[in-house]
PDB file of the backbone (N, CA, C, O) and the ligand in Angstrom, with CONECT records:
HET     ZN  A 101       1
ATOM      1  N   MET A   1     112.096 206.911  71.614  1.00  0.00           N
ATOM      2  CA  MET A   1     111.440 205.796  72.295  1.00  0.00           C
ATOM      3  C   MET A   1     110.250 205.280  71.506  1.00  0.00           C
ATOM      4  O   MET A   1     109.969 204.083  71.454  1.00  0.00           O
ATOM      5  N   ALA A   2     109.549 206.256  70.883  1.00  0.00           N
ATOM      6  CA  ALA A   2     108.393 205.832  70.092  1.00  0.00           C
ATOM      7  C   ALA A   2     108.851 204.947  68.933  1.00  0.00           C
ATOM      8  O   ALA A   2     108.185 203.982  68.557  1.00  0.00           O
ATOM      9  N   GLY A   3     110.030 205.312  68.370  1.00  0.00           N
ATOM     10  CA  GLY A   3     110.555 204.526  67.260  1.00  0.00           C
ATOM     11  C   GLY A   3     110.835 203.095  67.682  1.00  0.00           C
ATOM     12  O   GLY A   3     110.615 202.150  66.925  1.00  0.00           O
ATOM     13  N   PHE A   4     111.316 202.958  68.887  1.00  0.00           N
ATOM     14  CA  PHE A   4     111.618 201.606  69.368  1.00  0.00           C
ATOM     15  C   PHE A   4     110.342 200.773  69.434  1.00  0.00           C
ATOM     16  O   PHE A   4     110.324 199.603  69.054  1.00  0.00           O
ATOM     17  N   LYS A   5     109.293 201.391  69.917  1.00  0.00           N
ATOM     18  CA  LYS A   5     108.045 200.635  70.060  1.00  0.00           C
ATOM     19  C   LYS A   5     107.505 200.227  68.688  1.00  0.00           C
ATOM     20  O   LYS A   5     107.024 199.109  68.502  1.00  0.00           O
ATOM     21  N   ARG A   6     107.593 201.163  67.722  1.00  0.00           N
ATOM     22  CA  ARG A   6     107.064 200.853  66.403  1.00  0.00           C
ATOM     23  C   ARG A   6     107.824 199.668  65.791  1.00  0.00           C
ATOM     24  O   ARG A   6     107.231 198.808  65.140  1.00  0.00           O
ATOM     25  N   GLN A   7     109.115 199.638  66.006  1.00  0.00           N
ATOM     26  CA  GLN A   7     109.898 198.539  65.458  1.00  0.00           C
ATOM     27  C   GLN A   7     109.464 197.214  66.068  1.00  0.00           C
ATOM     28  O   GLN A   7     109.391 196.196  65.380  1.00  0.00           O
ATOM     29  N   ALA A   8     109.179 197.235  67.353  1.00  0.00           N
ATOM     30  CA  ALA A   8     108.750 196.007  68.019  1.00  0.00           C
ATOM     31  C   ALA A   8     107.447 195.511  67.406  1.00  0.00           C
ATOM     32  O   ALA A   8     107.260 194.308  67.222  1.00  0.00           O
ATOM     33  N   LEU A   9     106.552 196.433  67.094  1.00  0.00           N
ATOM     34  CA  LEU A   9     105.276 196.027  66.506  1.00  0.00           C
ATOM     35  C   LEU A   9     105.487 195.447  65.111  1.00  0.00           C
ATOM     36  O   LEU A   9     104.822 194.489  64.719  1.00  0.00           O
ATOM     37  N   ASP A  10     106.420 196.039  64.367  1.00  0.00           N
ATOM     38  CA  ASP A  10     106.705 195.513  63.038  1.00  0.00           C
ATOM     39  C   ASP A  10     107.182 194.066  63.129  1.00  0.00           C
ATOM     40  O   ASP A  10     106.771 193.209  62.348  1.00  0.00           O
ATOM     41  N   ASP A  11     108.056 193.817  64.096  1.00  0.00           N
ATOM     42  CA  ASP A  11     108.550 192.458  64.266  1.00  0.00           C
ATOM     43  C   ASP A  11     107.405 191.497  64.555  1.00  0.00           C
ATOM     44  O   ASP A  11     107.374 190.371  64.058  1.00  0.00           O
ATOM     45  N   GLU A  12     106.466 191.967  65.369  1.00  0.00           N
ATOM     46  CA  GLU A  12     105.348 191.110  65.723  1.00  0.00           C
ATOM     47  C   GLU A  12     104.506 190.785  64.489  1.00  0.00           C
ATOM     48  O   GLU A  12     104.061 189.652  64.304  1.00  0.00           O
ATOM     49  N   ASP A  13     104.298 191.797  63.653  1.00  0.00           N
ATOM     50  CA  ASP A  13     103.518 191.572  62.436  1.00  0.00           C
ATOM     51  C   ASP A  13     104.194 190.545  61.540  1.00  0.00           C
ATOM     52  O   ASP A  13     103.539 189.703  60.926  1.00  0.00           O
ATOM     53  N   ARG A  14     105.497 190.632  61.480  1.00  0.00           N
ATOM     54  CA  ARG A  14     106.209 189.723  60.598  1.00  0.00           C
ATOM     55  C   ARG A  14     106.096 188.278  61.093  1.00  0.00           C
ATOM     56  O   ARG A  14     106.005 187.335  60.306  1.00  0.00           O
ATOM     57  N   ARG A  15     106.106 188.140  62.405  1.00  0.00           N
ATOM     58  CA  ARG A  15     106.015 186.794  62.956  1.00  0.00           C
ATOM     59  C   ARG A  15     104.628 186.193  62.716  1.00  0.00           C
ATOM     60  O   ARG A  15     104.470 184.987  62.525  1.00  0.00           O
ATOM     61  N   ARG A  16     103.632 187.081  62.735  1.00  0.00           N
ATOM     62  CA  ARG A  16     102.263 186.597  62.615  1.00  0.00           C
ATOM     63  C   ARG A  16     101.922 186.422  61.138  1.00  0.00           C
ATOM     64  O   ARG A  16     101.131 187.198  60.601  1.00  0.00           O
ATOM     65  N   ARG A  17     102.490 185.435  60.479  1.00  0.00           N
ATOM     66  CA  ARG A  17     102.270 185.266  59.050  1.00  0.00           C
ATOM     67  C   ARG A  17     100.830 184.828  58.806  1.00  0.00           C
ATOM     68  O   ARG A  17     100.194 184.204  59.656  1.00  0.00           O
ATOM     69  N   ALA A  18     100.353 185.163  57.657  1.00  0.00           N
ATOM     70  CA  ALA A  18      98.959 184.865  57.342  1.00  0.00           C
ATOM     71  C   ALA A  18      98.763 183.366  57.175  1.00  0.00           C
ATOM     72  O   ALA A  18      99.591 182.677  56.579  1.00  0.00           O
ATOM     73  N   ILE A  19      97.684 182.889  57.698  1.00  0.00           N
ATOM     74  CA  ILE A  19      97.355 181.481  57.533  1.00  0.00           C
ATOM     75  C   ILE A  19      96.618 181.304  56.209  1.00  0.00           C
ATOM     76  O   ILE A  19      95.845 182.172  55.803  1.00  0.00           O
ATOM     77  N   ALA A  20      96.856 180.186  55.544  1.00  0.00           N
ATOM     78  CA  ALA A  20      96.258 179.954  54.229  1.00  0.00           C
ATOM     79  C   ALA A  20      95.064 179.007  54.343  1.00  0.00           C
ATOM     80  O   ALA A  20      94.924 178.258  55.310  1.00  0.00           O
ATOM     81  N   LEU A  21      94.215 179.068  53.326  1.00  0.00           N
ATOM     82  CA  LEU A  21      93.005 178.235  53.335  1.00  0.00           C
ATOM     83  C   LEU A  21      93.343 176.751  53.501  1.00  0.00           C
ATOM     84  O   LEU A  21      92.658 176.024  54.220  1.00  0.00           O
ATOM     85  N   GLY A  22      94.409 176.317  52.823  1.00  0.00           N
ATOM     86  CA  GLY A  22      94.764 174.906  52.872  1.00  0.00           C
ATOM     87  C   GLY A  22      95.080 174.434  54.282  1.00  0.00           C
ATOM     88  O   GLY A  22      94.824 173.283  54.637  1.00  0.00           O
ATOM     89  N   GLU A  23      95.646 175.345  55.092  1.00  0.00           N
ATOM     90  CA  GLU A  23      95.975 174.966  56.464  1.00  0.00           C
ATOM     91  C   GLU A  23      94.714 174.755  57.293  1.00  0.00           C
ATOM     92  O   GLU A  23      94.650 173.865  58.140  1.00  0.00           O
ATOM     93  N   LEU A  24      93.724 175.583  57.035  1.00  0.00           N
ATOM     94  CA  LEU A  24      92.462 175.410  57.746  1.00  0.00           C
ATOM     95  C   LEU A  24      91.757 174.146  57.283  1.00  0.00           C
ATOM     96  O   LEU A  24      91.166 173.423  58.085  1.00  0.00           O
ATOM     97  N   ALA A  25      91.824 173.885  55.983  1.00  0.00           N
ATOM     98  CA  ALA A  25      91.162 172.704  55.436  1.00  0.00           C
ATOM     99  C   ALA A  25      91.740 171.445  56.069  1.00  0.00           C
ATOM    100  O   ALA A  25      91.017 170.489  56.350  1.00  0.00           O
ATOM    101  N   ALA A  26      93.066 171.455  56.291  1.00  0.00           N
ATOM    102  CA  ALA A  26      93.709 170.292  56.886  1.00  0.00           C
ATOM    103  C   ALA A  26      93.188 170.048  58.293  1.00  0.00           C
ATOM    104  O   ALA A  26      93.165 168.913  58.770  1.00  0.00           O
ATOM    105  N   GLU A  27      92.770 171.125  58.955  1.00  0.00           N
ATOM    106  CA  GLU A  27      92.263 170.996  60.320  1.00  0.00           C
ATOM    107  C   GLU A  27      90.749 170.865  60.346  1.00  0.00           C
ATOM    108  O   GLU A  27      90.153 170.625  61.395  1.00  0.00           O
ATOM    109  N   GLY A  28      90.131 171.028  59.171  1.00  0.00           N
ATOM    110  CA  GLY A  28      88.674 170.966  59.131  1.00  0.00           C
ATOM    111  C   GLY A  28      88.018 172.176  59.775  1.00  0.00           C
ATOM    112  O   GLY A  28      86.921 172.084  60.326  1.00  0.00           O
ATOM    113  N   ILE A  29      88.714 173.331  59.699  1.00  0.00           N
ATOM    114  CA  ILE A  29      88.215 174.549  60.344  1.00  0.00           C
ATOM    115  C   ILE A  29      87.682 175.511  59.286  1.00  0.00           C
ATOM    116  O   ILE A  29      88.298 175.679  58.234  1.00  0.00           O
ATOM    117  N   GLY A  30      86.569 176.126  59.552  1.00  0.00           N
ATOM    118  CA  GLY A  30      85.992 177.078  58.627  1.00  0.00           C
ATOM    119  C   GLY A  30      86.564 178.474  58.831  1.00  0.00           C
ATOM    120  O   GLY A  30      87.461 178.672  59.650  1.00  0.00           O
ATOM    121  N   VAL A  31      86.043 179.435  58.085  1.00  0.00           N
ATOM    122  CA  VAL A  31      86.504 180.820  58.201  1.00  0.00           C
ATOM    123  C   VAL A  31      85.383 181.657  58.805  1.00  0.00           C
ATOM    124  O   VAL A  31      84.274 181.720  58.275  1.00  0.00           O
ATOM    125  N   PHE A  32      85.696 182.286  59.909  1.00  0.00           N
ATOM    126  CA  PHE A  32      84.722 183.125  60.582  1.00  0.00           C
ATOM    127  C   PHE A  32      84.769 184.527  59.989  1.00  0.00           C
ATOM    128  O   PHE A  32      85.835 185.141  59.928  1.00  0.00           O
ATOM    129  N   CYS A  33      83.629 185.034  59.555  1.00  0.00           N
ATOM    130  CA  CYS A  33      83.552 186.348  58.919  1.00  0.00           C
ATOM    131  C   CYS A  33      82.690 187.282  59.760  1.00  0.00           C
ATOM    132  O   CYS A  33      81.674 186.884  60.332  1.00  0.00           O
ATOM    133  N   TRP A  34      83.125 188.524  59.816  1.00  0.00           N
ATOM    134  CA  TRP A  34      82.430 189.504  60.649  1.00  0.00           C
ATOM    135  C   TRP A  34      82.285 190.801  59.866  1.00  0.00           C
ATOM    136  O   TRP A  34      83.276 191.348  59.381  1.00  0.00           O
ATOM    137  N   CYS A  35      81.056 191.299  59.740  1.00  0.00           N
ATOM    138  CA  CYS A  35      80.840 192.573  59.063  1.00  0.00           C
ATOM    139  C   CYS A  35      81.130 193.703  60.030  1.00  0.00           C
ATOM    140  O   CYS A  35      80.539 193.778  61.107  1.00  0.00           O
ATOM    141  N   ASN A  36      82.059 194.599  59.635  1.00  0.00           N
ATOM    142  CA  ASN A  36      82.428 195.713  60.509  1.00  0.00           C
ATOM    143  C   ASN A  36      81.350 196.785  60.546  1.00  0.00           C
ATOM    144  O   ASN A  36      81.372 197.662  61.410  1.00  0.00           O
ATOM    145  N   ARG A  37      80.415 196.719  59.621  1.00  0.00           N
ATOM    146  CA  ARG A  37      79.402 197.760  59.587  1.00  0.00           C
ATOM    147  C   ARG A  37      78.184 197.388  60.428  1.00  0.00           C
ATOM    148  O   ARG A  37      77.733 198.180  61.255  1.00  0.00           O
ATOM    149  N   CYS A  38      77.652 196.183  60.216  1.00  0.00           N
ATOM    150  CA  CYS A  38      76.414 195.836  60.910  1.00  0.00           C
ATOM    151  C   CYS A  38      76.583 194.726  61.931  1.00  0.00           C
ATOM    152  O   CYS A  38      75.652 194.428  62.679  1.00  0.00           O
ATOM    153  N   GLY A  39      77.775 194.102  61.974  1.00  0.00           N
ATOM    154  CA  GLY A  39      78.002 193.071  62.975  1.00  0.00           C
ATOM    155  C   GLY A  39      77.507 191.698  62.566  1.00  0.00           C
ATOM    156  O   GLY A  39      77.625 190.741  63.331  1.00  0.00           O
ATOM    157  N   HIS A  40      76.951 191.590  61.359  1.00  0.00           N
ATOM    158  CA  HIS A  40      76.527 190.286  60.873  1.00  0.00           C
ATOM    159  C   HIS A  40      77.739 189.364  60.810  1.00  0.00           C
ATOM    160  O   HIS A  40      78.822 189.793  60.412  1.00  0.00           O
ATOM    161  N   ASN A  41      77.571 188.110  61.197  1.00  0.00           N
ATOM    162  CA  ASN A  41      78.709 187.204  61.137  1.00  0.00           C
ATOM    163  C   ASN A  41      78.277 185.823  60.710  1.00  0.00           C
ATOM    164  O   ASN A  41      77.118 185.443  60.869  1.00  0.00           O
ATOM    165  N   ALA A  42      79.219 185.075  60.166  1.00  0.00           N
ATOM    166  CA  ALA A  42      78.943 183.740  59.670  1.00  0.00           C
ATOM    167  C   ALA A  42      80.255 182.973  59.580  1.00  0.00           C
ATOM    168  O   ALA A  42      81.335 183.563  59.523  1.00  0.00           O
ATOM    169  N   THR A  43      80.144 181.672  59.569  1.00  0.00           N
ATOM    170  CA  THR A  43      81.320 180.842  59.363  1.00  0.00           C
ATOM    171  C   THR A  43      81.190 180.150  58.014  1.00  0.00           C
ATOM    172  O   THR A  43      80.221 179.434  57.759  1.00  0.00           O
ATOM    173  N   LEU A  44      82.181 180.374  57.151  1.00  0.00           N
ATOM    174  CA  LEU A  44      82.148 179.815  55.803  1.00  0.00           C
ATOM    175  C   LEU A  44      82.759 178.421  55.790  1.00  0.00           C
ATOM    176  O   LEU A  44      83.731 178.155  56.497  1.00  0.00           O
ATOM    177  N   GLY A  45      82.189 177.536  54.986  1.00  0.00           N
ATOM    178  CA  GLY A  45      82.740 176.199  54.843  1.00  0.00           C
ATOM    179  C   GLY A  45      84.075 176.263  54.120  1.00  0.00           C
ATOM    180  O   GLY A  45      84.198 176.911  53.080  1.00  0.00           O
ATOM    181  N   ILE A  46      85.066 175.591  54.673  1.00  0.00           N
ATOM    182  CA  ILE A  46      86.426 175.709  54.142  1.00  0.00           C
ATOM    183  C   ILE A  46      86.581 174.978  52.806  1.00  0.00           C
ATOM    184  O   ILE A  46      87.336 175.427  51.943  1.00  0.00           O
ATOM    185  N   GLU A  47      85.885 173.871  52.628  1.00  0.00           N
ATOM    186  CA  GLU A  47      86.097 173.090  51.409  1.00  0.00           C
ATOM    187  C   GLU A  47      85.712 173.871  50.157  1.00  0.00           C
ATOM    188  O   GLU A  47      86.407 173.830  49.142  1.00  0.00           O
ATOM    189  N   ARG A  48      84.608 174.571  50.250  1.00  0.00           N
ATOM    190  CA  ARG A  48      84.176 175.337  49.088  1.00  0.00           C
ATOM    191  C   ARG A  48      85.149 176.487  48.792  1.00  0.00           C
ATOM    192  O   ARG A  48      85.430 176.787  47.632  1.00  0.00           O
ATOM    193  N   LEU A  49      85.655 177.119  49.847  1.00  0.00           N
ATOM    194  CA  LEU A  49      86.601 178.218  49.655  1.00  0.00           C
ATOM    195  C   LEU A  49      87.881 177.724  48.976  1.00  0.00           C
ATOM    196  O   LEU A  49      88.423 178.390  48.094  1.00  0.00           O
ATOM    197  N   VAL A  50      88.355 176.555  49.394  1.00  0.00           N
ATOM    198  CA  VAL A  50      89.572 176.004  48.792  1.00  0.00           C
ATOM    199  C   VAL A  50      89.327 175.694  47.322  1.00  0.00           C
ATOM    200  O   VAL A  50      90.201 175.914  46.484  1.00  0.00           O
ATOM    201  N   GLN A  51      88.149 175.188  47.013  1.00  0.00           N
ATOM    202  CA  GLN A  51      87.836 174.878  45.621  1.00  0.00           C
ATOM    203  C   GLN A  51      87.819 176.145  44.776  1.00  0.00           C
ATOM    204  O   GLN A  51      88.261 176.141  43.628  1.00  0.00           O
ATOM    205  N   GLU A  52      87.309 177.219  45.347  1.00  0.00           N
ATOM    206  CA  GLU A  52      87.160 178.443  44.559  1.00  0.00           C
ATOM    207  C   GLU A  52      88.437 179.265  44.488  1.00  0.00           C
ATOM    208  O   GLU A  52      88.741 179.856  43.451  1.00  0.00           O
ATOM    209  N   LEU A  53      89.187 179.306  45.585  1.00  0.00           N
ATOM    210  CA  LEU A  53      90.326 180.224  45.661  1.00  0.00           C
ATOM    211  C   LEU A  53      91.671 179.525  45.720  1.00  0.00           C
ATOM    212  O   LEU A  53      92.707 180.152  45.499  1.00  0.00           O
ATOM    213  N   GLY A  54      91.666 178.233  46.016  1.00  0.00           N
ATOM    214  CA  GLY A  54      92.933 177.506  46.103  1.00  0.00           C
ATOM    215  C   GLY A  54      93.454 177.459  47.530  1.00  0.00           C
ATOM    216  O   GLY A  54      93.170 178.351  48.330  1.00  0.00           O
ATOM    217  N   PRO A  55      94.217 176.418  47.848  1.00  0.00           N
ATOM    218  CA  PRO A  55      94.689 176.212  49.225  1.00  0.00           C
ATOM    219  C   PRO A  55      95.717 177.231  49.692  1.00  0.00           C
ATOM    220  O   PRO A  55      95.933 177.373  50.896  1.00  0.00           O
ATOM    221  N   ALA A  56      96.357 177.945  48.767  1.00  0.00           N
ATOM    222  CA  ALA A  56      97.404 178.894  49.176  1.00  0.00           C
ATOM    223  C   ALA A  56      96.845 180.287  49.458  1.00  0.00           C
ATOM    224  O   ALA A  56      97.595 181.185  49.841  1.00  0.00           O
ATOM    225  N   PHE A  57      95.552 180.476  49.276  1.00  0.00           N
ATOM    226  CA  PHE A  57      94.964 181.803  49.464  1.00  0.00           C
ATOM    227  C   PHE A  57      95.002 182.198  50.945  1.00  0.00           C
ATOM    228  O   PHE A  57      94.544 181.436  51.796  1.00  0.00           O
ATOM    229  N   PRO A  58      95.546 183.386  51.262  1.00  0.00           N
ATOM    230  CA  PRO A  58      95.642 183.805  52.662  1.00  0.00           C
ATOM    231  C   PRO A  58      94.276 184.189  53.235  1.00  0.00           C
ATOM    232  O   PRO A  58      93.520 184.948  52.628  1.00  0.00           O
ATOM    233  N   VAL A  59      93.986 183.658  54.390  1.00  0.00           N
ATOM    234  CA  VAL A  59      92.688 183.913  55.012  1.00  0.00           C
ATOM    235  C   VAL A  59      92.390 185.403  55.221  1.00  0.00           C
ATOM    236  O   VAL A  59      91.262 185.825  54.968  1.00  0.00           O
ATOM    237  N   PRO A  60      93.365 186.224  55.677  1.00  0.00           N
ATOM    238  CA  PRO A  60      93.048 187.644  55.899  1.00  0.00           C
ATOM    239  C   PRO A  60      92.605 188.375  54.636  1.00  0.00           C
ATOM    240  O   PRO A  60      91.916 189.392  54.718  1.00  0.00           O
ATOM    241  N   GLU A  61      92.998 187.861  53.459  1.00  0.00           N
ATOM    242  CA  GLU A  61      92.627 188.543  52.220  1.00  0.00           C
ATOM    243  C   GLU A  61      91.227 188.176  51.743  1.00  0.00           C
ATOM    244  O   GLU A  61      90.698 188.769  50.803  1.00  0.00           O
ATOM    245  N   LEU A  62      90.652 187.209  52.395  1.00  0.00           N
ATOM    246  CA  LEU A  62      89.293 186.811  52.034  1.00  0.00           C
ATOM    247  C   LEU A  62      88.308 187.973  52.207  1.00  0.00           C
ATOM    248  O   LEU A  62      87.369 188.137  51.427  1.00  0.00           O
ATOM    249  N   GLY A  63      88.546 188.761  53.234  1.00  0.00           N
ATOM    250  CA  GLY A  63      87.620 189.840  53.536  1.00  0.00           C
ATOM    251  C   GLY A  63      87.381 190.749  52.351  1.00  0.00           C
ATOM    252  O   GLY A  63      86.269 191.239  52.150  1.00  0.00           O
ATOM    253  N   ALA A  64      88.431 190.978  51.560  1.00  0.00           N
ATOM    254  CA  ALA A  64      88.321 191.866  50.402  1.00  0.00           C
ATOM    255  C   ALA A  64      87.429 191.259  49.327  1.00  0.00           C
ATOM    256  O   ALA A  64      86.934 191.964  48.447  1.00  0.00           O
ATOM    257  N   ARG A  65      87.228 189.947  49.405  1.00  0.00           N
ATOM    258  CA  ARG A  65      86.441 189.260  48.382  1.00  0.00           C
ATOM    259  C   ARG A  65      84.995 189.063  48.799  1.00  0.00           C
ATOM    260  O   ARG A  65      84.140 188.697  47.992  1.00  0.00           O
ATOM    261  N   LEU A  66      84.742 189.311  50.069  1.00  0.00           N
ATOM    262  CA  LEU A  66      83.417 189.005  50.583  1.00  0.00           C
ATOM    263  C   LEU A  66      82.541 190.243  50.670  1.00  0.00           C
ATOM    264  O   LEU A  66      83.017 191.376  50.744  1.00  0.00           O
ATOM    265  N   ARG A  67      81.264 189.983  50.656  1.00  0.00           N
ATOM    266  CA  ARG A  67      80.309 191.062  50.878  1.00  0.00           C
ATOM    267  C   ARG A  67      79.305 190.585  51.923  1.00  0.00           C
ATOM    268  O   ARG A  67      78.849 189.442  51.888  1.00  0.00           O
ATOM    269  N   CYS A  68      78.976 191.462  52.836  1.00  0.00           N
ATOM    270  CA  CYS A  68      78.057 191.095  53.907  1.00  0.00           C
ATOM    271  C   CYS A  68      76.690 190.752  53.322  1.00  0.00           C
ATOM    272  O   CYS A  68      76.138 191.501  52.515  1.00  0.00           O
ATOM    273  N   SER A  69      76.155 189.606  53.743  1.00  0.00           N
ATOM    274  CA  SER A  69      74.843 189.214  53.246  1.00  0.00           C
ATOM    275  C   SER A  69      73.737 189.944  54.003  1.00  0.00           C
ATOM    276  O   SER A  69      72.566 189.875  53.631  1.00  0.00           O
ATOM    277  N   GLY A  70      74.120 190.640  55.064  1.00  0.00           N
ATOM    278  CA  GLY A  70      73.117 191.369  55.833  1.00  0.00           C
ATOM    279  C   GLY A  70      72.902 192.777  55.315  1.00  0.00           C
ATOM    280  O   GLY A  70      71.763 193.191  55.100  1.00  0.00           O
ATOM    281  N   CYS A  71      74.002 193.532  55.108  1.00  0.00           N
ATOM    282  CA  CYS A  71      73.862 194.934  54.728  1.00  0.00           C
ATOM    283  C   CYS A  71      74.533 195.255  53.391  1.00  0.00           C
ATOM    284  O   CYS A  71      74.399 196.370  52.886  1.00  0.00           O
ATOM    285  N   GLY A  72      75.256 194.284  52.811  1.00  0.00           N
ATOM    286  CA  GLY A  72      75.889 194.522  51.520  1.00  0.00           C
ATOM    287  C   GLY A  72      77.232 195.218  51.616  1.00  0.00           C
ATOM    288  O   GLY A  72      77.843 195.507  50.587  1.00  0.00           O
ATOM    289  N   SER A  73      77.713 195.498  52.831  1.00  0.00           N
ATOM    290  CA  SER A  73      79.003 196.159  52.991  1.00  0.00           C
ATOM    291  C   SER A  73      80.134 195.231  52.584  1.00  0.00           C
ATOM    292  O   SER A  73      80.038 194.011  52.713  1.00  0.00           O
ATOM    293  N   LYS A  74      81.208 195.835  52.089  1.00  0.00           N
ATOM    294  CA  LYS A  74      82.387 195.042  51.761  1.00  0.00           C
ATOM    295  C   LYS A  74      83.425 195.124  52.879  1.00  0.00           C
ATOM    296  O   LYS A  74      84.530 194.594  52.759  1.00  0.00           O
ATOM    297  N   ASP A  75      83.057 195.785  53.942  1.00  0.00           N
ATOM    298  CA  ASP A  75      83.967 195.913  55.082  1.00  0.00           C
ATOM    299  C   ASP A  75      83.816 194.690  55.980  1.00  0.00           C
ATOM    300  O   ASP A  75      83.237 194.750  57.065  1.00  0.00           O
ATOM    301  N   VAL A  76      84.356 193.580  55.487  1.00  0.00           N
ATOM    302  CA  VAL A  76      84.187 192.312  56.179  1.00  0.00           C
ATOM    303  C   VAL A  76      85.545 191.796  56.659  1.00  0.00           C
ATOM    304  O   VAL A  76      86.494 191.701  55.881  1.00  0.00           O
ATOM    305  N   ALA A  77      85.623 191.469  57.929  1.00  0.00           N
ATOM    306  CA  ALA A  77      86.858 190.912  58.494  1.00  0.00           C
ATOM    307  C   ALA A  77      86.744 189.388  58.539  1.00  0.00           C
ATOM    308  O   ALA A  77      85.661 188.831  58.722  1.00  0.00           O
ATOM    309  N   THR A  78      87.886 188.735  58.368  1.00  0.00           N
ATOM    310  CA  THR A  78      87.869 187.281  58.407  1.00  0.00           C
ATOM    311  C   THR A  78      88.985 186.771  59.304  1.00  0.00           C
ATOM    312  O   THR A  78      90.023 187.413  59.466  1.00  0.00           O
ATOM    313  N   ARG A  79      88.749 185.627  59.870  1.00  0.00           N
ATOM    314  CA  ARG A  79      89.808 184.961  60.619  1.00  0.00           C
ATOM    315  C   ARG A  79      89.443 183.486  60.737  1.00  0.00           C
ATOM    316  O   ARG A  79      88.284 183.108  60.560  1.00  0.00           O
ATOM    317  N   PRO A  80      90.442 182.654  61.037  1.00  0.00           N
ATOM    318  CA  PRO A  80      90.156 181.237  61.173  1.00  0.00           C
ATOM    319  C   PRO A  80      89.117 181.005  62.259  1.00  0.00           C
ATOM    320  O   PRO A  80      89.159 181.634  63.316  1.00  0.00           O
ATOM    321  N   GLY A  81      88.193 180.104  61.993  1.00  0.00           N
ATOM    322  CA  GLY A  81      87.130 179.835  62.959  1.00  0.00           C
ATOM    323  C   GLY A  81      87.529 178.795  63.991  1.00  0.00           C
ATOM    324  O   GLY A  81      86.840 177.795  64.190  1.00  0.00           O
ATOM    325  N   TRP A  82      88.667 179.054  64.651  1.00  0.00           N
ATOM    326  CA  TRP A  82      89.104 178.127  65.693  1.00  0.00           C
ATOM    327  C   TRP A  82      87.969 177.924  66.690  1.00  0.00           C
ATOM    328  O   TRP A  82      87.337 178.893  67.111  1.00  0.00           O
ATOM    329  N   PRO A  83      87.710 176.710  67.062  1.00  0.00           N
ATOM    330  CA  PRO A  83      86.620 176.460  68.012  1.00  0.00           C
ATOM    331  C   PRO A  83      86.797 177.241  69.308  1.00  0.00           C
ATOM    332  O   PRO A  83      85.812 177.701  69.885  1.00  0.00           O
ATOM    333  N   ALA A  84      88.037 177.399  69.778  1.00  0.00           N
ATOM    334  CA  ALA A  84      88.267 178.012  71.084  1.00  0.00           C
ATOM    335  C   ALA A  84      88.021 179.517  71.070  1.00  0.00           C
ATOM    336  O   ALA A  84      87.689 180.091  72.107  1.00  0.00           O
ATOM    337  N   VAL A  85      88.178 180.170  69.915  1.00  0.00           N
ATOM    338  CA  VAL A  85      88.055 181.617  69.884  1.00  0.00           C
ATOM    339  C   VAL A  85      86.952 182.074  68.939  1.00  0.00           C
ATOM    340  O   VAL A  85      86.817 183.267  68.668  1.00  0.00           O
ATOM    341  N   GLY A  86      86.174 181.138  68.443  1.00  0.00           N
ATOM    342  CA  GLY A  86      85.115 181.461  67.500  1.00  0.00           C
ATOM    343  C   GLY A  86      83.959 182.141  68.199  1.00  0.00           C
ATOM    344  O   GLY A  86      84.084 182.625  69.324  1.00  0.00           O
ATOM    345  N   PRO A  87      82.837 182.168  67.513  1.00  0.00           N
ATOM    346  CA  PRO A  87      81.644 182.732  68.136  1.00  0.00           C
ATOM    347  C   PRO A  87      81.342 181.964  69.416  1.00  0.00           C
ATOM    348  O   PRO A  87      81.764 180.818  69.575  1.00  0.00           O
ATOM    349  N   VAL A  88      80.625 182.587  70.306  1.00  0.00           N
ATOM    350  CA  VAL A  88      80.337 181.958  71.598  1.00  0.00           C
ATOM    351  C   VAL A  88      79.948 180.492  71.402  1.00  0.00           C
ATOM    352  O   VAL A  88      79.120 180.146  70.559  1.00  0.00           O
ATOM    353  N   ALA A  89      80.566 179.669  72.197  1.00  0.00           N
ATOM    354  CA  ALA A  89      80.367 178.226  72.043  1.00  0.00           C
ATOM    355  C   ALA A  89      78.889 177.870  72.112  1.00  0.00           C
ATOM    356  O   ALA A  89      78.098 178.483  72.829  1.00  0.00           O
ATOM    357  N   ARG A  90      78.564 176.867  71.344  1.00  0.00           N
ATOM    358  CA  ARG A  90      77.190 176.392  71.323  1.00  0.00           C
ATOM    359  C   ARG A  90      76.731 175.961  72.704  1.00  0.00           C
ATOM    360  O   ARG A  90      77.468 175.296  73.433  1.00  0.00           O
ATOM    361  N   HIS A  91      75.553 176.328  73.050  1.00  0.00           N
ATOM    362  CA  HIS A  91      74.989 175.820  74.302  1.00  0.00           C
ATOM    363  C   HIS A  91      74.038 174.684  73.947  1.00  0.00           C
ATOM    364  O   HIS A  91      73.162 174.840  73.096  1.00  0.00           O
ATOM    365  N   GLY A  92      74.208 173.585  74.577  1.00  0.00           N
ATOM    366  CA  GLY A  92      73.310 172.466  74.310  1.00  0.00           C
ATOM    367  C   GLY A  92      71.910 172.801  74.761  1.00  0.00           C
ATOM    368  O   GLY A  92      71.706 173.690  75.586  1.00  0.00           O
ATOM    369  N   PRO A  93      70.950 172.087  74.217  1.00  0.00           N
ATOM    370  CA  PRO A  93      69.549 172.348  74.620  1.00  0.00           C
ATOM    371  C   PRO A  93      69.378 172.164  76.124  1.00  0.00           C
ATOM    372  O   PRO A  93      69.767 171.145  76.694  1.00  0.00           O
ATOM    373  N   GLY A  94      68.802 173.149  76.732  1.00  0.00           N
ATOM    374  CA  GLY A  94      68.548 173.053  78.159  1.00  0.00           C
ATOM    375  C   GLY A  94      69.750 173.364  79.018  1.00  0.00           C
ATOM    376  O   GLY A  94      69.681 173.281  80.244  1.00  0.00           O
ATOM    377  N   ALA A  95      70.860 173.726  78.379  1.00  0.00           N
ATOM    378  CA  ALA A  95      72.084 173.969  79.164  1.00  0.00           C
ATOM    379  C   ALA A  95      72.059 175.343  79.800  1.00  0.00           C
ATOM    380  O   ALA A  95      72.814 175.593  80.740  1.00  0.00           O
ATOM    381  N   GLY A  96      71.229 176.229  79.325  1.00  0.00           N
ATOM    382  CA  GLY A  96      71.255 177.552  79.879  1.00  0.00           C
ATOM    383  C   GLY A  96      69.991 177.785  80.668  1.00  0.00           C
ATOM    384  O   GLY A  96      69.805 178.863  81.232  1.00  0.00           O
TER     385      GLY A  96
HETATM  386 ZN    ZN A 101      76.741 193.956  57.294  1.00  0.00          ZN2+
END
């Protein structure tokens, strides 16, 4: 039974193909980065990343290239900075 479950997870991984920088650039979306060590996070501008790494570069592999500007750790996770799932939405002045 455990084998069955593992196979299902493999299928899910295969379906979830990595998104490339060029796809984010087309949407005007940046890359959200999160340091697994200290929790420092930032959103990188997509245009500069495409210029440096090319539009076909997979977003999940960016983490291996980044270093946390807070603590210097290389344990940095990345994902598309979709507005809906990004860092807590901006609160307008006086909204809170
Ligand atoms: Zn850090």
